[in-house]
C-alpha positions in Angstrom: -89.0 -44.4 88.4 -87.9 -43.9 92.0 -89.8 -47.0 92.9 -87.6 -49.2 90.7 -84.9 -51.2 92.5 -81.4 -49.7 92.4 -80.1 -52.8 90.8 -82.4 -52.3 87.8 -81.3 -48.7 87.4 -77.6 -49.9 87.4 -78.4 -52.6 84.8 -80.2 -50.1 82.5 -77.4 -47.6 82.6 -74.7 -50.2 82.0 -76.6 -51.4 78.9 -76.9 -47.8 77.7 -73.2 -47.3 78.2 -72.3 -50.4 76.2 -74.7 -49.5 73.4 -73.3 -46.0 73.3 -69.7 -47.2 72.9 -70.8 -49.9 70.4 -73.1 -47.9 68.1 -71.5 -44.5 68.3 -67.8 -44.4 69.1 -66.5 -41.4 71.0 -64.6 -40.1 68.0 -67.8 -39.9 65.9 -69.9 -38.0 68.4 -70.4 -34.3 68.6 -68.8 -33.5 71.9 -70.9 -30.4 72.4 -74.2 -32.2 72.0 -76.5 -32.1 75.1 -77.5 -35.7 74.2 -74.0 -37.0 74.6 -73.8 -40.0 77.0 -73.1 -40.1 79.9 -73.9 -36.4 80.5 -77.5 -36.8 79.2 -78.5 -39.5 81.7 -76.3 -38.0 84.5 -78.3 -34.8 84.2 -81.7 -36.5 84.7 -81.4 -37.1 88.4 -78.9 -37.5 91.2 -79.4 -41.2 91.4 -78.4 -41.8 87.8 -75.4 -39.4 88.3 -74.3 -41.5 91.3 -74.6 -44.7 89.2 -72.6 -43.6 86.2 -70.0 -41.9 88.4 -69.1 -45.5 89.4 -68.3 -46.5 85.8 -64.8 -45.1 85.1 -65.0 -45.9 81.4 -67.8 -43.3 81.0 -65.5 -40.5 82.0 -62.5 -40.8 79.6 -63.8 -37.6 78.0 -64.9 -34.9 80.4 -67.0 -32.0 79.0 -68.2 -28.8 80.6 -70.6 -26.3 79.1 -69.8 -23.2 81.2 -73.3 -21.8 80.3 -74.4 -24.3 82.9 -73.4 -24.9 86.5 -70.4 -27.3 86.4 -70.6 -28.3 90.1 -72.2 -31.8 89.5 -69.4 -32.9 87.3 -66.3 -31.3 89.0 -65.4 -34.7 90.4 -65.5 -36.4 87.0 -61.7 -36.4 86.8 -61.7 -38.5 90.0 -64.2 -40.9 88.6 -61.7 -42.0 86.0 -58.5 -41.6 88.0 -57.6 -45.3 87.6 -57.5 -44.8 83.8 -54.5 -43.4 82.1 -55.7 -41.1 79.4 -58.6 -38.6 79.3 -59.8 -35.8 77.1 -61.1 -32.5 78.3 -63.4 -30.0 76.6 -64.6 -26.7 78.2 -66.9 -24.7 75.9 -69.9 -22.4 76.1 -73.3 -22.8 74.4 -74.3 -19.3 75.5 -74.5 -16.4 73.0 -74.6 -13.9 75.9 -71.5 -11.6 75.9 -72.6 -9.2 78.7 -70.6 -8.4 81.7 -72.7 -10.4 84.1 -72.3 -13.5 82.0 -68.6 -12.8 81.8 -68.3 -12.9 85.6 -70.2 -16.2 85.8 -68.1 -17.7 83.0 -64.9 -16.8 84.7 -66.0 -18.2 88.1 -67.0 -21.5 86.5 -63.8 -21.7 84.4 -61.7 -21.2 87.6 -63.6 -24.0 89.3 -63.1 -26.4 86.4 -59.4 -25.5 86.1 -58.9 -26.2 89.8 -60.5 -29.6 89.5 -58.5 -30.4 86.3 -55.0 -29.3 87.5 -54.0 -32.5 89.3 -54.9 -34.6 86.2 -53.2 -32.6 83.5 -50.5 -35.2 83.1 -53.2 -37.8 82.2 -54.7 -35.7 79.4 -54.5 -36.5 75.7 -56.3 -33.2 74.8 -57.3 -30.0 76.7 -59.6 -27.5 75.0 -61.0 -24.3 76.4 -63.2 -22.6 73.8 -65.2 -19.9 75.6 -66.3 -16.3 75.3 -63.8 -14.1 77.2 -60.0 -14.2 77.5 -60.3 -13.4 81.2 -62.0 -16.7 81.7 -59.1 -18.7 80.2 -56.8 -20.5 82.6 -53.1 -19.3 82.6 -51.2 -21.3 80.0 -48.2 -22.0 82.2 -50.1 -24.4 84.5 -50.3 -26.9 81.8 -46.5 -27.1 81.5 -45.5 -27.5 85.1 -45.2 -31.3 84.8 -44.4 -33.7 82.0 -47.4 -34.5 79.8 -46.3 -37.4 77.7 -49.8 -38.1 76.4 -50.8 -34.6 75.5 -51.5 -34.1 71.8 -53.6 -30.9 71.8 -53.7 -27.9 74.1 -56.2 -25.2 73.0 -56.9 -22.0 74.9 -59.2 -19.9 72.7 -61.9 -17.2 73.2 -64.3 -15.1 71.1 -63.4 -11.8 72.8 -60.1 -10.5 74.2 -61.2 -8.5 77.3 -57.9 -8.4 79.2 -57.0 -4.9 80.4 -53.2 -4.5 80.7 -51.3 -1.6 82.2 -48.5 -0.6 79.9 -45.7 -1.5 82.4 -47.5 -4.3 84.2 -46.1 -7.8 84.3 -49.6 -9.2 85.0 -48.3 -11.9 87.3 -47.9 -12.4 91.0 -45.1 -15.0 90.6 -42.1 -14.2 92.7 -40.0 -17.4 92.1 -40.3 -18.8 88.6 -41.8 -22.3 88.7 -40.1 -25.4 87.6 -41.4 -26.7 84.3 -41.7 -30.1 82.8 -40.0 -31.0 79.6 -41.8 -34.0 78.0 -44.4 -32.7 75.6 -43.2 -34.8 72.7 -46.7 -35.8 71.5 -48.1 -32.3 71.3 -49.4 -31.8 67.8 -51.4 -28.5 68.3 -50.7 -25.6 70.6 -53.2 -22.8 70.3 -53.0 -19.8 72.7 -54.2 -16.2 72.7 -51.4 -13.6 72.3 -51.7 -12.8 76.0 -51.6 -16.4 77.0 -48.4 -16.9 75.0 -46.7 -13.9 76.5 -47.9 -14.7 80.0 -46.4 -18.2 79.6 -43.2 -16.7 78.3 -42.8 -14.3 81.2 -42.7 -17.3 83.5 -39.6 -18.6 81.8 -36.0 -17.6 82.7 -35.3 -16.4 79.2 -36.6 -16.8 75.6 -34.1 -19.7 75.2 -36.0 -21.6 77.8 -38.6 -22.5 75.2 -36.1 -25.1 74.0 -36.5 -27.0 77.2 -40.0 -27.9 76.2 -39.5 -31.0 74.0 -42.1 -30.1 71.4 -42.3 -32.2 68.3 -40.9 -30.4 65.2 -44.2 -30.9 63.3 -46.3 -29.3 66.0 -48.5 -26.5 64.8 -48.5 -23.3 66.8 -51.5 -20.9 66.8 -51.5 -17.4 68.3 -54.7 -15.4 68.3 -56.8 -12.5 69.6 -54.5 -10.0 71.1 -53.8 -6.2 70.9 -50.1 -5.5 71.4 -49.1 -2.5 73.5 -46.6 0.1 72.5 -44.4 -0.4 75.6 -43.9 -2.7 78.5 -43.9 -6.5 78.4 -46.8 -7.1 76.0 -45.3 -5.5 72.9 -45.0 -7.1 69.5 -41.2 -6.9 69.7 -41.2 -8.8 73.0 -43.6 -11.3 71.5 -41.2 -12.0 68.7 -38.2 -12.4 71.0 -40.0 -15.4 72.5 -41.8 -16.5 69.4 -38.6 -17.2 67.5 -37.5 -19.6 70.1 -40.9 -21.4 70.2 -41.4 -21.4 66.4 -42.6 -24.5 64.7 -42.7 -25.5 61.0 -46.1 -24.0 60.6 -47.5 -21.1 62.7 -50.9 -19.5 62.4 -51.6 -15.9 63.4 -55.3 -14.8 63.8 -56.8 -11.5 64.9 -53.7 -9.7 66.2 -53.4 -6.0 66.2 -51.6 -3.0 67.7 -53.0 -0.6 70.3 -51.3 2.3 68.5 -50.9 3.6 65.0 -48.1 2.1 63.0 -47.2 2.7 59.4 -48.0 -0.2 57.1 -49.7 -2.2 59.8 -52.5 -4.4 58.5 -54.9 -5.1 61.3 -56.8 -8.2 62.2 -56.0 -10.6 59.4 -55.3 -14.3 59.6 -52.0 -15.9 58.4 -50.3 -19.2 58.2 -46.6 -18.8 58.3 -44.3 -21.5 56.9 -40.7 -21.5 57.9 -37.9 -22.2 55.4 -34.1 -22.4 55.8 -32.5 -19.2 54.9 -30.4 -16.4 56.6 -33.3 -13.9 56.2 -34.4 -13.4 59.8 -31.0 -13.2 61.4 -29.8 -10.6 58.8 -33.0 -8.6 59.0 -33.5 -8.7 62.8 -30.0 -9.0 64.4 -31.1 -7.6 67.8 -32.7 -11.0 68.7 -30.3 -13.5 70.2 -31.2 -16.8 68.4 -30.3 -20.3 69.8 -27.5 -22.2 68.2 -29.9 -24.5 66.3 -31.6 -21.5 64.7 -28.3 -19.8 63.8 -27.2 -22.9 62.0 -30.4 -23.3 60.0 -31.6 -19.6 59.9 -35.3 -19.5 59.4 -37.2 -17.5 56.8 -40.9 -16.8 57.5 -43.3 -16.6 54.5 -46.7 -15.2 55.4 -49.7 -16.6 53.6 -53.1 -14.8 53.9 -56.2 -16.9 53.0 -57.9 -13.8 51.7 -55.3 -11.6 49.9 -51.7 -11.4 49.0 -50.3 -9.0 51.7 -47.4 -8.9 54.0 -47.8 -10.3 57.5 -48.2 -7.3 59.8 -46.1 -8.6 62.7 -43.1 -9.8 60.6 -43.5 -6.7 58.5 -43.0 -4.5 61.6 -40.1 -6.2 63.3 -38.1 -7.2 60.2 -37.7 -3.8 58.5 
């Protein structure tokens, strides 16, 4: 193969690219498949990688499997920089949940995040679906600039391994950053409980969530976190911010307490639909609600997919 003229290699790969787009549109492909073009041919040899890197249309969707070394593809965001919209997926095919893998996953995720950051404003979707919460990028970095194309931001993990000191803020930020405001196309925002609160702690106040111009129909997902009994990462502090970020439909998954609490139901999943009623402001007067919420007054109804029980978080704070 090395003896073939470079021009022939280029022609072959251009034909493969056109066939891939014609016969199997991006929307119909399994994004996690190792046979996905152009990643399949780019992994064959450095020559083919160099050739497809010169075809910007090949890199409108950038995919990383953190079970493998991401280095060859870290410049993929630059290969399509003249194009307006890209999609990003970071996942793991590994079933290893050991400490050594965790260190490797975190290092690779950091490298990918650093390469991605200058291109966040171009993204239509950003998904991190990996093993450990410590490998996830901090949520606030995706809100530092307007992202008018962003429709989906997902930061999810299989295991929450973050260790938090009860009184720790878990941030080195001295001056709070300036955030963007245009996120009007965002349809789905999925964060771990820690990611949600870490983002919230970068804001001036709970009311600052209103500065993010989220669409009213956006679905909010909060998952995988154990709330502390004191400090910044409590369920009460979570609700202070949550009520200002609340959307029409909110989903809780795998949330629990680090301490015993009467009537607390641990680690269940809920979809919460918000209706107009004075229930919350009358049951939880300590929270200062924005004017729009005081006028409409939301009621949260928890729905469990497995049984008819009360939502543990709302059950705790609205007694």
